[in-house]
Structure formats: structure tokens, C-alpha cells
PDB file of N, CA, C and O in Angstrom:
ATOM      1  N   MET A   1     -91.297-159.722  35.968  1.00  0.00           N
ATOM      2  CA  MET A   1     -90.505-158.968  35.019  1.00  0.00           C
ATOM      3  C   MET A   1     -89.050-158.977  35.485  1.00  0.00           C
ATOM      4  O   MET A   1     -88.769-159.053  36.681  1.00  0.00           O
ATOM      5  N   SER A   2     -88.158-158.900  34.549  1.00  0.00           N
ATOM      6  CA  SER A   2     -86.738-158.963  34.872  1.00  0.00           C
ATOM      7  C   SER A   2     -86.288-157.698  35.600  1.00  0.00           C
ATOM      8  O   SER A   2     -86.934-156.653  35.509  1.00  0.00           O
ATOM      9  N   LYS A   3     -85.184-157.806  36.314  1.00  0.00           N
ATOM     10  CA  LYS A   3     -84.606-156.647  37.018  1.00  0.00           C
ATOM     11  C   LYS A   3     -84.235-155.557  36.020  1.00  0.00           C
ATOM     12  O   LYS A   3     -84.389-154.371  36.313  1.00  0.00           O
ATOM     13  N   GLU A   4     -83.752-155.943  34.856  1.00  0.00           N
ATOM     14  CA  GLU A   4     -83.363-154.961  33.840  1.00  0.00           C
ATOM     15  C   GLU A   4     -84.575-154.176  33.352  1.00  0.00           C
ATOM     16  O   GLU A   4     -84.506-152.958  33.187  1.00  0.00           O
ATOM     17  N   PHE A   5     -85.682-154.873  33.121  1.00  0.00           N
ATOM     18  CA  PHE A   5     -86.881-154.202  32.633  1.00  0.00           C
ATOM     19  C   PHE A   5     -87.488-153.298  33.702  1.00  0.00           C
ATOM     20  O   PHE A   5     -88.079-152.269  33.373  1.00  0.00           O
ATOM     21  N   GLN A   6     -87.354-153.662  34.961  1.00  0.00           N
ATOM     22  CA  GLN A   6     -87.887-152.840  36.049  1.00  0.00           C
ATOM     23  C   GLN A   6     -87.276-151.442  36.038  1.00  0.00           C
ATOM     24  O   GLN A   6     -87.914-150.485  36.478  1.00  0.00           O
ATOM     25  N   GLN A   7     -86.049-151.316  35.540  1.00  0.00           N
ATOM     26  CA  GLN A   7     -85.372-150.021  35.496  1.00  0.00           C
ATOM     27  C   GLN A   7     -86.000-149.070  34.481  1.00  0.00           C
ATOM     28  O   GLN A   7     -85.884-147.852  34.620  1.00  0.00           O
ATOM     29  N   ILE A   8     -86.666-149.618  33.458  1.00  0.00           N
ATOM     30  CA  ILE A   8     -87.250-148.780  32.399  1.00  0.00           C
ATOM     31  C   ILE A   8     -88.758-148.950  32.297  1.00  0.00           C
ATOM     32  O   ILE A   8     -89.360-148.554  31.298  1.00  0.00           O
ATOM     33  N   LEU A   9     -89.365-149.525  33.303  1.00  0.00           N
ATOM     34  CA  LEU A   9     -90.787-149.860  33.274  1.00  0.00           C
ATOM     35  C   LEU A   9     -91.677-148.679  32.922  1.00  0.00           C
ATOM     36  O   LEU A   9     -92.652-148.843  32.188  1.00  0.00           O
ATOM     37  N   PHE A  10     -91.360-147.482  33.434  1.00  0.00           N
ATOM     38  CA  PHE A  10     -92.209-146.311  33.222  1.00  0.00           C
ATOM     39  C   PHE A  10     -91.720-145.437  32.060  1.00  0.00           C
ATOM     40  O   PHE A  10     -92.115-144.276  31.961  1.00  0.00           O
ATOM     41  N   CYS A  11     -90.876-145.970  31.190  1.00  0.00           N
ATOM     42  CA  CYS A  11     -90.411-145.237  30.009  1.00  0.00           C
ATOM     43  C   CYS A  11     -91.355-145.515  28.836  1.00  0.00           C
ATOM     44  O   CYS A  11     -91.877-146.620  28.692  1.00  0.00           O
ATOM     45  N   GLU A  12     -91.562-144.501  28.009  1.00  0.00           N
ATOM     46  CA  GLU A  12     -92.452-144.647  26.857  1.00  0.00           C
ATOM     47  C   GLU A  12     -91.981-145.759  25.927  1.00  0.00           C
ATOM     48  O   GLU A  12     -90.789-145.903  25.658  1.00  0.00           O
ATOM     49  N   PHE A  13     -92.927-146.527  25.450  1.00  0.00           N
ATOM     50  CA  PHE A  13     -92.727-147.598  24.473  1.00  0.00           C
ATOM     51  C   PHE A  13     -91.825-148.729  24.975  1.00  0.00           C
ATOM     52  O   PHE A  13     -91.283-149.489  24.172  1.00  0.00           O
ATOM     53  N   SER A  14     -91.663-148.844  26.282  1.00  0.00           N
ATOM     54  CA  SER A  14     -90.845-149.943  26.804  1.00  0.00           C
ATOM     55  C   SER A  14     -91.713-151.189  26.946  1.00  0.00           C
ATOM     56  O   SER A  14     -92.801-151.149  27.521  1.00  0.00           O
ATOM     57  N   ARG A  15     -91.216-152.271  26.418  1.00  0.00           N
ATOM     58  CA  ARG A  15     -91.895-153.567  26.506  1.00  0.00           C
ATOM     59  C   ARG A  15     -90.827-154.625  26.728  1.00  0.00           C
ATOM     60  O   ARG A  15     -89.745-154.569  26.144  1.00  0.00           O
ATOM     61  N   GLU A  16     -91.143-155.576  27.570  1.00  0.00           N
ATOM     62  CA  GLU A  16     -90.190-156.650  27.802  1.00  0.00           C
ATOM     63  C   GLU A  16     -90.430-157.752  26.782  1.00  0.00           C
ATOM     64  O   GLU A  16     -91.574-158.105  26.498  1.00  0.00           O
ATOM     65  N   ASP A  17     -89.364-158.287  26.240  1.00  0.00           N
ATOM     66  CA  ASP A  17     -89.495-159.405  25.299  1.00  0.00           C
ATOM     67  C   ASP A  17     -90.110-160.585  26.020  1.00  0.00           C
ATOM     68  O   ASP A  17     -89.727-160.910  27.143  1.00  0.00           O
ATOM     69  N   GLU A  18     -91.061-161.219  25.371  1.00  0.00           N
ATOM     70  CA  GLU A  18     -91.727-162.381  25.930  1.00  0.00           C
ATOM     71  C   GLU A  18     -91.413-163.601  25.087  1.00  0.00           C
ATOM     72  O   GLU A  18     -91.149-163.492  23.889  1.00  0.00           O
ATOM     73  N   ASP A  19     -91.443-164.753  25.715  1.00  0.00           N
ATOM     74  CA  ASP A  19     -91.204-166.001  25.004  1.00  0.00           C
ATOM     75  C   ASP A  19     -92.504-166.621  24.486  1.00  0.00           C
ATOM     76  O   ASP A  19     -92.524-167.788  24.095  1.00  0.00           O
ATOM     77  N   SER A  20     -93.584-165.845  24.486  1.00  0.00           N
ATOM     78  CA  SER A  20     -94.863-166.387  24.040  1.00  0.00           C
ATOM     79  C   SER A  20     -94.918-166.436  22.518  1.00  0.00           C
ATOM     80  O   SER A  20     -94.108-165.812  21.834  1.00  0.00           O
ATOM     81  N   GLU A  21     -95.881-167.184  22.002  1.00  0.00           N
ATOM     82  CA  GLU A  21     -96.052-167.306  20.556  1.00  0.00           C
ATOM     83  C   GLU A  21     -96.417-165.973  19.912  1.00  0.00           C
ATOM     84  O   GLU A  21     -96.026-165.701  18.777  1.00  0.00           O
ATOM     85  N   LYS A  22     -97.168-165.142  20.635  1.00  0.00           N
ATOM     86  CA  LYS A  22     -97.624-163.871  20.081  1.00  0.00           C
ATOM     87  C   LYS A  22     -96.570-162.779  20.192  1.00  0.00           C
ATOM     88  O   LYS A  22     -96.675-161.766  19.501  1.00  0.00           O
ATOM     89  N   GLY A  23     -95.561-162.948  21.034  1.00  0.00           N
ATOM     90  CA  GLY A  23     -94.547-161.926  21.227  1.00  0.00           C
ATOM     91  C   GLY A  23     -95.064-160.833  22.150  1.00  0.00           C
ATOM     92  O   GLY A  23     -96.114-160.998  22.770  1.00  0.00           O
ATOM     93  N   PRO A  24     -94.346-159.721  22.253  1.00  0.00           N
ATOM     94  CA  PRO A  24     -94.765-158.623  23.131  1.00  0.00           C
ATOM     95  C   PRO A  24     -96.123-158.062  22.712  1.00  0.00           C
ATOM     96  O   PRO A  24     -96.395-157.911  21.521  1.00  0.00           O
ATOM     97  N   GLN A  25     -96.961-157.759  23.679  1.00  0.00           N
ATOM     98  CA  GLN A  25     -98.283-157.215  23.408  1.00  0.00           C
ATOM     99  C   GLN A  25     -98.338-155.760  23.874  1.00  0.00           C
ATOM    100  O   GLN A  25     -97.652-155.391  24.828  1.00  0.00           O
ATOM    101  N   GLY A  26     -99.135-154.945  23.220  1.00  0.00           N
ATOM    102  CA  GLY A  26     -99.338-153.563  23.619  1.00  0.00           C
ATOM    103  C   GLY A  26     -98.288-152.628  23.041  1.00  0.00           C
ATOM    104  O   GLY A  26     -97.379-153.043  22.321  1.00  0.00           O
ATOM    105  N   THR A  27     -98.440-151.356  23.377  1.00  0.00           N
ATOM    106  CA  THR A  27     -97.550-150.329  22.830  1.00  0.00           C
ATOM    107  C   THR A  27     -96.486-149.870  23.816  1.00  0.00           C
ATOM    108  O   THR A  27     -95.534-149.194  23.427  1.00  0.00           O
ATOM    109  N   GLY A  28     -96.634-150.227  25.080  1.00  0.00           N
ATOM    110  CA  GLY A  28     -95.687-149.757  26.076  1.00  0.00           C
ATOM    111  C   GLY A  28     -96.013-148.366  26.584  1.00  0.00           C
ATOM    112  O   GLY A  28     -95.125-147.652  27.050  1.00  0.00           O
ATOM    113  N   LEU A  29     -97.276-147.973  26.499  1.00  0.00           N
ATOM    114  CA  LEU A  29     -97.685-146.644  26.959  1.00  0.00           C
ATOM    115  C   LEU A  29     -98.588-146.664  28.191  1.00  0.00           C
ATOM    116  O   LEU A  29     -98.737-145.638  28.855  1.00  0.00           O
ATOM    117  N   GLY A  30     -99.189-147.798  28.507  1.00  0.00           N
ATOM    118  CA  GLY A  30    -100.176-147.857  29.586  1.00  0.00           C
ATOM    119  C   GLY A  30     -99.657-147.377  30.928  1.00  0.00           C
ATOM    120  O   GLY A  30    -100.278-146.516  31.553  1.00  0.00           O
ATOM    121  N   LEU A  31     -98.532-147.912  31.388  1.00  0.00           N
ATOM    122  CA  LEU A  31     -98.002-147.508  32.687  1.00  0.00           C
ATOM    123  C   LEU A  31     -97.459-146.090  32.677  1.00  0.00           C
ATOM    124  O   LEU A  31     -97.466-145.415  33.706  1.00  0.00           O
ATOM    125  N   VAL A  32     -96.987-145.630  31.522  1.00  0.00           N
ATOM    126  CA  VAL A  32     -96.532-144.241  31.404  1.00  0.00           C
ATOM    127  C   VAL A  32     -97.713-143.300  31.643  1.00  0.00           C
ATOM    128  O   VAL A  32     -97.589-142.310  32.365  1.00  0.00           O
ATOM    129  N   ILE A  33     -98.854-143.613  31.036  1.00  0.00           N
ATOM    130  CA  ILE A  33    -100.053-142.785  31.196  1.00  0.00           C
ATOM    131  C   ILE A  33    -100.535-142.824  32.639  1.00  0.00           C
ATOM    132  O   ILE A  33    -100.870-141.784  33.207  1.00  0.00           O
ATOM    133  N   VAL A  34    -100.574-144.009  33.236  1.00  0.00           N
ATOM    134  CA  VAL A  34    -101.004-144.134  34.633  1.00  0.00           C
ATOM    135  C   VAL A  34    -100.094-143.330  35.543  1.00  0.00           C
ATOM    136  O   VAL A  34    -100.578-142.614  36.420  1.00  0.00           O
ATOM    137  N   LYS A  35     -98.791-143.434  35.352  1.00  0.00           N
ATOM    138  CA  LYS A  35     -97.838-142.704  36.203  1.00  0.00           C
ATOM    139  C   LYS A  35     -98.047-141.203  36.099  1.00  0.00           C
ATOM    140  O   LYS A  35     -98.030-140.499  37.109  1.00  0.00           O
ATOM    141  N   ARG A  36     -98.241-140.714  34.892  1.00  0.00           N
ATOM    142  CA  ARG A  36     -98.462-139.267  34.705  1.00  0.00           C
ATOM    143  C   ARG A  36     -99.756-138.807  35.369  1.00  0.00           C
ATOM    144  O   ARG A  36     -99.801-137.733  35.970  1.00  0.00           O
ATOM    145  N   MET A  37    -100.802-139.615  35.262  1.00  0.00           N
ATOM    146  CA  MET A  37    -102.074-139.252  35.903  1.00  0.00           C
ATOM    147  C   MET A  37    -101.923-139.218  37.425  1.00  0.00           C
ATOM    148  O   MET A  37    -102.406-138.294  38.080  1.00  0.00           O
ATOM    149  N   VAL A  38    -101.263-140.210  37.974  1.00  0.00           N
ATOM    150  CA  VAL A  38    -101.051-140.270  39.423  1.00  0.00           C
ATOM    151  C   VAL A  38    -100.225-139.074  39.884  1.00  0.00           C
ATOM    152  O   VAL A  38    -100.540-138.467  40.908  1.00  0.00           O
ATOM    153  N   GLU A  39     -99.175-138.727  39.143  1.00  0.00           N
ATOM    154  CA  GLU A  39     -98.348-137.581  39.516  1.00  0.00           C
ATOM    155  C   GLU A  39     -99.127-136.270  39.420  1.00  0.00           C
ATOM    156  O   GLU A  39     -98.911-135.371  40.232  1.00  0.00           O
ATOM    157  N   LYS A  40    -100.025-136.144  38.447  1.00  0.00           N
ATOM    158  CA  LYS A  40    -100.860-134.923  38.337  1.00  0.00           C
ATOM    159  C   LYS A  40    -101.758-134.765  39.558  1.00  0.00           C
ATOM    160  O   LYS A  40    -102.140-133.650  39.912  1.00  0.00           O
ATOM    161  N   LEU A  41    -102.094-135.882  40.202  1.00  0.00           N
ATOM    162  CA  LEU A  41    -102.921-135.851  41.409  1.00  0.00           C
ATOM    163  C   LEU A  41    -102.067-135.803  42.675  1.00  0.00           C
ATOM    164  O   LEU A  41    -102.557-136.076  43.771  1.00  0.00           O
ATOM    165  N   ASP A  42    -100.774-135.452  42.517  1.00  0.00           N
ATOM    166  CA  ASP A  42     -99.814-135.375  43.631  1.00  0.00           C
ATOM    167  C   ASP A  42     -99.653-136.707  44.355  1.00  0.00           C
ATOM    168  O   ASP A  42     -99.433-136.742  45.566  1.00  0.00           O
ATOM    169  N   GLY A  43     -99.763-137.794  43.612  1.00  0.00           N
ATOM    170  CA  GLY A  43     -99.611-139.118  44.200  1.00  0.00           C
ATOM    171  C   GLY A  43     -98.329-139.781  43.750  1.00  0.00           C
ATOM    172  O   GLY A  43     -97.478-139.164  43.109  1.00  0.00           O
ATOM    173  N   GLU A  44     -98.209-141.048  44.097  1.00  0.00           N
ATOM    174  CA  GLU A  44     -97.049-141.813  43.664  1.00  0.00           C
ATOM    175  C   GLU A  44     -97.469-143.238  43.344  1.00  0.00           C
ATOM    176  O   GLU A  44     -98.420-143.769  43.918  1.00  0.00           O
ATOM    177  N   ILE A  45     -96.740-143.844  42.418  1.00  0.00           N
ATOM    178  CA  ILE A  45     -96.968-145.235  42.057  1.00  0.00           C
ATOM    179  C   ILE A  45     -95.660-145.982  42.268  1.00  0.00           C
ATOM    180  O   ILE A  45     -94.603-145.531  41.827  1.00  0.00           O
ATOM    181  N   THR A  46     -95.732-147.109  42.934  1.00  0.00           N
ATOM    182  CA  THR A  46     -94.570-147.959  43.166  1.00  0.00           C
ATOM    183  C   THR A  46     -94.957-149.393  42.824  1.00  0.00           C
ATOM    184  O   THR A  46     -96.131-149.693  42.609  1.00  0.00           O
ATOM    185  N   PHE A  47     -93.984-150.258  42.776  1.00  0.00           N
ATOM    186  CA  PHE A  47     -94.281-151.655  42.477  1.00  0.00           C
ATOM    187  C   PHE A  47     -93.243-152.558  43.112  1.00  0.00           C
ATOM    188  O   PHE A  47     -92.145-152.132  43.471  1.00  0.00           O
ATOM    189  N   GLU A  48     -93.623-153.811  43.238  1.00  0.00           N
ATOM    190  CA  GLU A  48     -92.701-154.867  43.637  1.00  0.00           C
ATOM    191  C   GLU A  48     -92.937-156.012  42.672  1.00  0.00           C
ATOM    192  O   GLU A  48     -94.072-156.264  42.266  1.00  0.00           O
ATOM    193  N   SER A  49     -91.877-156.703  42.305  1.00  0.00           N
ATOM    194  CA  SER A  49     -92.013-157.734  41.294  1.00  0.00           C
ATOM    195  C   SER A  49     -91.012-158.855  41.530  1.00  0.00           C
ATOM    196  O   SER A  49     -89.883-158.625  41.963  1.00  0.00           O
ATOM    197  N   GLN A  50     -91.451-160.066  41.236  1.00  0.00           N
ATOM    198  CA  GLN A  50     -90.575-161.225  41.220  1.00  0.00           C
ATOM    199  C   GLN A  50     -90.698-161.862  39.845  1.00  0.00           C
ATOM    200  O   GLN A  50     -91.799-162.183  39.397  1.00  0.00           O
ATOM    201  N   GLU A  51     -89.580-162.040  39.190  1.00  0.00           N
ATOM    202  CA  GLU A  51     -89.597-162.584  37.844  1.00  0.00           C
ATOM    203  C   GLU A  51     -90.271-163.955  37.820  1.00  0.00           C
ATOM    204  O   GLU A  51     -89.974-164.818  38.646  1.00  0.00           O
ATOM    205  N   TYR A  52     -91.164-164.140  36.883  1.00  0.00           N
ATOM    206  CA  TYR A  52     -91.943-165.367  36.679  1.00  0.00           C
ATOM    207  C   TYR A  52     -92.949-165.642  37.797  1.00  0.00           C
ATOM    208  O   TYR A  52     -93.589-166.694  37.797  1.00  0.00           O
ATOM    209  N   ALA A  53     -93.100-164.723  38.742  1.00  0.00           N
ATOM    210  CA  ALA A  53     -94.053-164.931  39.837  1.00  0.00           C
ATOM    211  C   ALA A  53     -95.176-163.905  39.809  1.00  0.00           C
ATOM    212  O   ALA A  53     -96.302-164.217  40.197  1.00  0.00           O
ATOM    213  N   GLY A  54     -94.892-162.681  39.356  1.00  0.00           N
ATOM    214  CA  GLY A  54     -95.926-161.651  39.295  1.00  0.00           C
ATOM    215  C   GLY A  54     -95.449-160.323  39.836  1.00  0.00           C
ATOM    216  O   GLY A  54     -94.337-160.206  40.352  1.00  0.00           O
ATOM    217  N   SER A  55     -96.299-159.330  39.711  1.00  0.00           N
ATOM    218  CA  SER A  55     -95.982-157.975  40.142  1.00  0.00           C
ATOM    219  C   SER A  55     -97.163-157.387  40.891  1.00  0.00           C
ATOM    220  O   SER A  55     -98.314-157.748  40.645  1.00  0.00           O
ATOM    221  N   ARG A  56     -96.866-156.482  41.801  1.00  0.00           N
ATOM    222  CA  ARG A  56     -97.901-155.784  42.561  1.00  0.00           C
ATOM    223  C   ARG A  56     -97.600-154.289  42.473  1.00  0.00           C
ATOM    224  O   ARG A  56     -96.483-153.845  42.740  1.00  0.00           O
ATOM    225  N   PHE A  57     -98.621-153.527  42.093  1.00  0.00           N
ATOM    226  CA  PHE A  57     -98.476-152.083  41.970  1.00  0.00           C
ATOM    227  C   PHE A  57     -99.240-151.401  43.103  1.00  0.00           C
ATOM    228  O   PHE A  57    -100.313-151.852  43.504  1.00  0.00           O
ATOM    229  N   HIS A  58     -98.675-150.314  43.606  1.00  0.00           N
ATOM    230  CA  HIS A  58     -99.286-149.549  44.690  1.00  0.00           C
ATOM    231  C   HIS A  58     -99.424-148.102  44.226  1.00  0.00           C
ATOM    232  O   HIS A  58     -98.474-147.509  43.714  1.00  0.00           O
ATOM    233  N   ILE A  59    -100.612-147.548  44.411  1.00  0.00           N
ATOM    234  CA  ILE A  59    -100.859-146.144  44.088  1.00  0.00           C
ATOM    235  C   ILE A  59    -101.312-145.448  45.353  1.00  0.00           C
ATOM    236  O   ILE A  59    -102.249-145.890  46.019  1.00  0.00           O
ATOM    237  N   ARG A  60    -100.644-144.360  45.679  1.00  0.00           N
ATOM    238  CA  ARG A  60    -101.019-143.552  46.848  1.00  0.00           C
ATOM    239  C   ARG A  60    -101.419-142.169  46.366  1.00  0.00           C
ATOM    240  O   ARG A  60    -100.679-141.505  45.640  1.00  0.00           O
ATOM    241  N   LEU A  61    -102.599-141.754  46.784  1.00  0.00           N
ATOM    242  CA  LEU A  61    -103.119-140.441  46.419  1.00  0.00           C
ATOM    243  C   LEU A  61    -103.512-139.688  47.684  1.00  0.00           C
ATOM    244  O   LEU A  61    -104.128-140.261  48.582  1.00  0.00           O
ATOM    245  N   PRO A  62    -103.157-138.405  47.759  1.00  0.00           N
ATOM    246  CA  PRO A  62    -103.616-137.619  48.908  1.00  0.00           C
ATOM    247  C   PRO A  62    -105.094-137.274  48.743  1.00  0.00           C
ATOM    248  O   PRO A  62    -105.494-136.702  47.729  1.00  0.00           O
ATOM    249  N   LEU A  63    -105.875-137.611  49.708  1.00  0.00           N
ATOM    250  CA  LEU A  63    -107.303-137.319  49.668  1.00  0.00           C
ATOM    251  C   LEU A  63    -107.676-136.403  50.825  1.00  0.00           C
ATOM    252  O   LEU A  63    -107.123-136.500  51.920  1.00  0.00           O
ATOM    253  N   ARG A  64    -108.605-135.532  50.565  1.00  0.00           N
ATOM    254  CA  ARG A  64    -109.080-134.620  51.612  1.00  0.00           C
ATOM    255  C   ARG A  64    -110.502-134.963  51.970  1.00  0.00           C
ATOM    256  O   ARG A  64    -111.315-135.295  51.108  1.00  0.00           O
ATOM    257  N   VAL A  65    -110.792-134.879  53.245  1.00  0.00           N
ATOM    258  CA  VAL A  65    -112.150-135.106  53.716  1.00  0.00           C
ATOM    259  C   VAL A  65    -112.877-133.770  53.615  1.00  0.00           C
ATOM    260  O   VAL A  65    -112.412-132.752  54.129  1.00  0.00           O
ATOM    261  N   VAL A  66    -114.025-133.793  52.945  1.00  0.00           N
ATOM    262  CA  VAL A  66    -114.814-132.569  52.756  1.00  0.00           C
ATOM    263  C   VAL A  66    -116.107-132.746  53.532  1.00  0.00           C
ATOM    264  O   VAL A  66    -116.864-133.690  53.304  1.00  0.00           O
ATOM    265  N   LYS A  67    -116.345-131.820  54.453  1.00  0.00           N
ATOM    266  CA  LYS A  67    -117.600-131.865  55.208  1.00  0.00           C
ATOM    267  C   LYS A  67    -118.629-131.005  54.502  1.00  0.00           C
ATOM    268  O   LYS A  67    -118.329-129.900  54.050  1.00  0.00           O
ATOM    269  N   SER A  68    -119.844-131.520  54.412  1.00  0.00           N
ATOM    270  CA  SER A  68    -120.883-130.741  53.728  1.00  0.00           C
ATOM    271  C   SER A  68    -121.859-130.162  54.714  1.00  0.00           C
ATOM    272  O   SER A  68    -122.801-129.475  54.319  1.00  0.00           O
TER     273      SER A  68
END
């Protein structure tokens, strides 16, 4: 994804223009929903991306060990 799109990646309805025959796919809500869910669990989501090479997303959640 482009550097410009990375700035708005987690904004509602944001989609990057694609050069494919079908054009942009989806509504631009998936990552917004994921980010909100992760934040509700006191976690964080980050990513690294190289244009035309791919992206990697990282989710960190605080977990507690429960002894029974």
C-alpha cells in the first residue's frame, strides 16, 4: 500500500485505488472494526508495509494467566 494510504488506513470507508479490472473491493470498514475490537481488549494493532510487496499486521493483547 502507498505511504499516503497508510496514513488513513484505519479511517472509515478508506480504500486505496487499485489498477485491477474490478477496481477497489470492499467497503473500507474491515480494519476499522478490527482496530476497535483490539482497542476494547486494551490491545494495539500495528503494521508494516512495502508498496507492491505486501503488508504485515501485528496485534498485541494483554492476557492473564488464570489458575484453576
